[in-house]
C-alpha positions as CSV (number, residue, x, y, z in Angstrom):
1,M,-15.1,17.9,54.5
2,F,-15.4,15.4,51.9
3,S,-19.1,16.0,51.6
4,I,-18.7,19.6,51.4
5,S,-15.8,19.3,48.8
6,F,-17.8,16.9,46.7
7,K,-20.8,19.2,46.5
8,K,-18.6,22.2,45.5
9,G,-17.0,20.1,42.7
10,L,-20.5,19.1,41.7
11,L,-21.6,22.6,41.6
12,V,-18.7,23.7,39.5
13,V,-19.3,20.9,36.9
14,C,-22.9,21.8,36.7
15,A,-22.2,25.4,36.1
16,S,-19.6,24.6,33.4
17,V,-22.2,22.3,31.6
18,I,-24.8,25.0,31.7
19,T,-22.1,27.6,30.3
20,I,-21.2,25.2,27.5
21,L,-25.0,24.6,26.5
22,N,-25.8,28.4,26.6
23,S,-22.7,29.0,24.5
24,N,-23.9,26.7,21.9
25,A,-27.4,28.1,21.8
26,A,-26.2,31.4,21.4
27,D,-23.9,30.5,18.3
28,I,-26.1,28.2,16.7
29,G,-25.4,27.7,13.0
30,T,-21.9,29.5,13.3
31,G,-18.5,28.3,13.7
32,A,-14.8,29.0,13.3
33,D,-15.0,30.5,9.9
34,F,-18.8,31.5,9.3
35,K,-19.9,33.9,12.0
36,G,-23.2,34.8,10.6
37,P,-25.5,36.1,12.3
38,I,-27.8,33.4,10.9
39,G,-31.5,33.6,11.1
40,L,-34.3,32.1,9.4
41,Q,-36.8,33.4,6.9
42,L,-40.2,32.6,8.4
43,Y,-41.8,31.8,5.1
44,T,-39.9,28.8,5.3
45,L,-42.5,27.3,7.8
46,R,-45.5,29.1,6.0
47,A,-47.8,25.9,6.1
48,D,-47.1,25.5,9.9
49,F,-48.1,29.0,10.4
50,T,-51.3,28.8,8.7
51,R,-52.3,26.1,11.2
52,N,-50.7,27.4,14.5
53,V,-48.7,30.6,14.9
54,P,-47.6,30.2,18.5
55,V,-46.6,26.6,18.1
56,T,-44.7,27.3,14.9
57,L,-42.8,30.2,16.6
58,D,-41.9,27.8,19.5
59,K,-40.4,25.8,16.9
60,V,-38.3,28.5,15.4
61,R,-37.2,29.1,18.9
62,D,-36.2,25.6,19.5
63,Y,-33.9,25.7,16.5
64,G,-31.9,27.9,18.5
65,V,-31.8,30.8,15.9
66,K,-32.2,34.4,17.3
67,E,-32.8,36.5,14.2
68,V,-35.8,36.1,11.9
69,E,-36.9,37.7,8.6
70,L,-40.7,38.2,8.1
71,A,-43.1,37.5,5.2
72,G,-46.4,38.9,6.7
73,T,-47.8,38.3,10.2
74,Y,-50.4,35.4,9.5
75,N,-53.6,37.4,10.1
76,L,-52.3,38.9,13.5
77,S,-51.6,42.5,14.0
78,P,-48.1,43.9,13.9
79,E,-48.2,44.8,17.7
80,K,-49.5,41.1,18.5
81,F,-47.0,39.4,16.3
82,K,-44.1,41.4,17.9
83,E,-45.3,40.4,21.1
84,M,-45.2,36.7,20.3
85,L,-41.7,37.1,18.9
86,D,-40.4,38.9,21.9
87,A,-41.7,36.3,24.1
88,R,-39.6,33.7,22.5
89,G,-36.3,35.8,22.1
90,L,-36.8,36.3,18.3
91,K,-35.7,39.5,16.9
92,P,-37.2,40.6,13.6
93,I,-34.4,42.2,11.4
94,S,-36.0,42.5,8.1
95,G,-39.3,41.9,6.4
96,H,-40.8,41.5,2.8
97,F,-43.8,43.7,1.5
98,G,-45.6,43.7,-1.8
99,Y,-44.3,45.7,-4.7
100,D,-47.7,47.5,-5.2
101,R,-47.7,48.9,-1.5
102,Y,-44.4,50.6,-2.2
103,Q,-46.3,52.9,-4.7
104,T,-49.5,53.2,-2.9
105,D,-48.8,52.8,1.0
106,I,-45.3,53.5,1.8
107,E,-46.2,55.2,5.1
108,G,-48.2,52.1,6.1
109,I,-45.2,50.1,5.6
110,A,-43.1,52.3,7.5
111,K,-45.5,52.3,10.4
112,E,-45.7,48.3,10.2
113,A,-42.0,48.1,10.1
114,K,-41.4,50.4,13.0
115,T,-44.0,48.4,15.0
116,L,-42.3,45.2,14.2
117,G,-38.7,46.5,15.1
118,L,-37.6,46.0,11.7
119,Q,-34.1,47.5,10.6
120,Y,-34.6,46.5,6.6
121,V,-37.7,46.6,4.7
122,G,-37.8,44.8,1.2
123,C,-39.6,43.8,-1.9
124,A,-39.2,40.2,-3.4
125,W,-40.9,40.3,-6.7
126,I,-41.3,43.0,-9.4
127,P,-44.5,42.2,-11.3
128,H,-43.8,41.8,-15.0
129,K,-44.8,39.9,-18.2
130,D,-43.5,36.7,-19.4
131,D,-40.0,38.2,-19.8
132,F,-38.8,41.0,-17.6
133,D,-38.0,43.9,-19.7
134,E,-36.1,47.3,-19.7
135,A,-39.4,49.3,-19.2
136,E,-40.3,47.1,-16.2
137,C,-36.9,47.4,-14.8
138,R,-36.8,51.2,-15.2
139,D,-40.3,51.5,-13.4
140,A,-38.8,49.4,-10.7
141,I,-35.7,51.8,-10.3
142,K,-37.9,54.8,-10.1
143,N,-40.1,53.2,-7.4
144,F,-37.2,51.6,-5.7
145,N,-35.2,55.0,-5.2
146,K,-38.5,56.7,-4.2
147,A,-39.3,54.1,-1.5
148,G,-35.8,54.0,-0.3
149,E,-35.8,57.6,0.3
150,A,-39.0,57.7,2.0
151,L,-38.2,54.9,4.3
152,A,-34.9,56.5,5.2
153,K,-36.8,59.2,6.8
154,H,-38.0,56.7,9.3
155,G,-34.6,55.1,9.9
156,L,-35.5,52.0,7.7
157,K,-33.4,50.6,5.1
158,F,-35.1,49.4,1.9
159,F,-33.7,46.3,-0.3
160,Y,-34.6,44.3,-3.1
161,H,-34.4,40.4,-3.1
162,T,-33.2,38.9,-6.3
163,H,-35.4,36.3,-8.0
164,G,-33.5,35.2,-11.2
165,Y,-35.5,37.0,-14.0
166,E,-33.5,40.1,-13.7
167,F,-30.5,38.5,-15.5
168,S,-32.3,38.9,-18.9
169,K,-29.8,40.3,-21.5
170,Y,-29.4,44.2,-21.9
171,G,-26.9,45.5,-24.1
172,E,-23.5,44.2,-23.1
173,T,-24.7,43.3,-19.7
174,D,-28.1,42.2,-18.2
175,L,-31.1,43.9,-16.5
176,F,-29.8,43.1,-13.2
177,D,-26.8,45.4,-13.6
178,L,-29.1,48.3,-14.8
179,L,-30.9,47.9,-11.7
180,M,-27.7,48.0,-9.7
181,S,-26.3,50.9,-11.4
182,E,-29.3,53.2,-11.5
183,T,-30.8,52.6,-8.0
184,N,-29.3,54.8,-5.4
185,P,-26.7,53.2,-3.1
186,K,-27.8,55.5,-0.4
187,F,-31.3,54.3,-0.4
188,V,-31.4,50.9,-2.0
189,N,-29.9,47.7,-0.6
190,F,-30.0,44.2,-2.1
191,Q,-30.4,40.7,-0.8
192,M,-28.8,38.0,-2.6
193,D,-31.0,34.8,-2.7
194,V,-28.2,32.3,-3.7
195,F,-30.7,29.9,-5.2
196,W,-31.9,32.6,-7.4
197,I,-28.4,33.6,-8.5
198,V,-27.3,30.0,-9.4
199,Y,-30.5,29.0,-11.0
200,P,-30.4,31.5,-13.9
201,G,-26.7,30.5,-14.4
202,K,-24.8,33.3,-12.7
203,D,-21.8,33.3,-10.1
204,P,-22.7,34.5,-6.6
205,V,-19.0,34.9,-5.8
206,A,-18.5,37.0,-8.9
207,L,-21.6,39.1,-8.1
208,L,-20.6,39.7,-4.5
209,K,-17.2,41.0,-5.6
210,K,-18.6,43.1,-8.4
211,Y,-21.3,44.9,-6.2
212,G,-19.6,44.6,-2.8
213,S,-21.3,46.5,0.0
214,R,-24.7,46.9,-2.1
215,W,-25.4,43.2,-0.8
216,S,-26.6,43.8,2.9
217,L,-28.6,40.6,3.1
218,M,-28.4,36.9,2.1
219,H,-30.8,34.3,2.0
220,V,-28.7,30.9,2.4
221,K,-30.6,28.3,0.1
222,D,-29.1,25.3,-1.5
223,M,-30.2,23.6,-4.7
224,K,-30.6,19.9,-5.8
225,K,-27.6,18.8,-7.5
226,S,-29.3,17.4,-10.5
227,L,-31.3,20.7,-11.3
228,K,-30.3,22.4,-14.5
229,T,-29.2,26.0,-14.3
230,G,-29.5,28.8,-16.9
231,V,-33.3,29.4,-16.3
232,M,-34.5,32.8,-15.8
233,T,-38.1,32.5,-14.9
234,G,-38.1,33.2,-11.4
235,S,-39.9,30.0,-10.6
236,A,-38.7,26.4,-9.7
237,D,-40.4,23.6,-7.9
238,V,-40.0,23.8,-4.2
239,S,-38.7,20.1,-4.0
240,N,-35.5,21.3,-5.4
241,D,-34.6,23.2,-2.2
242,V,-32.2,21.0,-0.1
243,V,-30.2,20.9,3.0
244,V,-27.5,23.5,3.0
245,G,-24.1,22.0,2.1
246,T,-25.7,18.9,0.2
247,G,-26.5,20.7,-3.1
248,Q,-24.8,22.7,-5.9
249,M,-23.6,25.8,-4.2
250,N,-20.0,26.1,-3.3
251,W,-20.7,27.4,0.3
252,P,-17.1,28.2,1.4
253,A,-16.3,30.4,-1.5
254,I,-19.8,32.0,-1.4
255,L,-19.8,32.7,2.5
256,N,-16.0,33.7,2.4
257,Q,-16.9,36.3,-0.2
258,A,-19.9,37.4,1.4
259,K,-18.1,38.2,4.8
260,K,-15.5,40.4,2.5
261,S,-18.3,42.2,0.7
262,G,-19.8,43.3,4.0
263,V,-23.1,41.3,3.9
264,K,-24.7,42.0,7.5
265,H,-27.5,39.3,8.1
266,Y,-27.8,35.8,6.7
267,F,-31.2,33.9,6.7
268,I,-32.0,30.2,5.8
269,E,-34.8,30.0,3.4
270,D,-35.9,26.6,2.6
271,E,-39.1,26.3,0.5
272,S,-39.1,22.4,0.5
273,P,-42.0,20.6,2.1
274,D,-39.3,19.0,4.2
275,A,-38.0,22.2,5.5
276,A,-38.7,21.7,9.1
277,A,-36.2,18.6,9.1
278,H,-33.8,20.4,6.9
279,I,-33.1,23.3,9.2
280,P,-31.4,21.5,11.9
281,L,-29.1,19.9,9.3
282,S,-28.4,23.2,7.6
283,L,-27.3,24.9,11.0
284,K,-25.1,22.0,11.7
285,Y,-23.4,22.5,8.2
286,L,-23.0,26.2,8.6
287,D,-21.5,25.5,12.3
288,G,-18.8,23.2,10.6
289,V,-18.1,25.1,7.2
290,R,-14.5,26.0,6.6
291,W,-12.5,28.1,4.2
């Protein structure tokens, strides 16, 4: 009787441990306050992908994230890349495509996005001269409205990813406000990259409040404390990306307002050469962040 009882007890303990481990794996990077879902922008590991795609996807899986955002398929067909993601339980939510393709190959983008299983299809850079100006902004508005409407016919949602240069002064406000106000909310969503909001000297909490549900996606990216802000070039040394929670950003306030504003998906993007080591620490911070 003792032997049987002991074995039953042991099985119960083992089952409990397995349940706890599975629960932690499913909830990686989320906690009592931050619910995510948190994913990874694969551009974070771009150098690794150029060397070995399968091994790098294994690394992404091993971080414990389930959702990913794409920035290309690393010389693989969309079909093959999707197969490799599926094999590792990685779900592609969104992807970035070049600005010019939205004008010349919108149907090609739609076909790739559907093959990859994307929900959101975005653009992360508007080509411009040294200073982004009103004419370039209005061209983008026209192109984004057209692209968003075309993609909606395929069941896809278009978004624009902030990059900092959009905050050049325009009348009493800035060009980002013009971009927001004249793009059609029905067809154009936005992705807040927190780094590229703070670097030009703007307040992410205020912008989340101001534009509310226009923000569908977020890049969770922190900035070295010593870096000076107020720069609207759209470029910065990648070494300024640091572990989430160790830099300048007030994450409790940002993530709390993001939830209120209706942000639907969050992705860590870390362009640092040390990103691979940063990711587990960033996930751990998000697990424990409180507000």
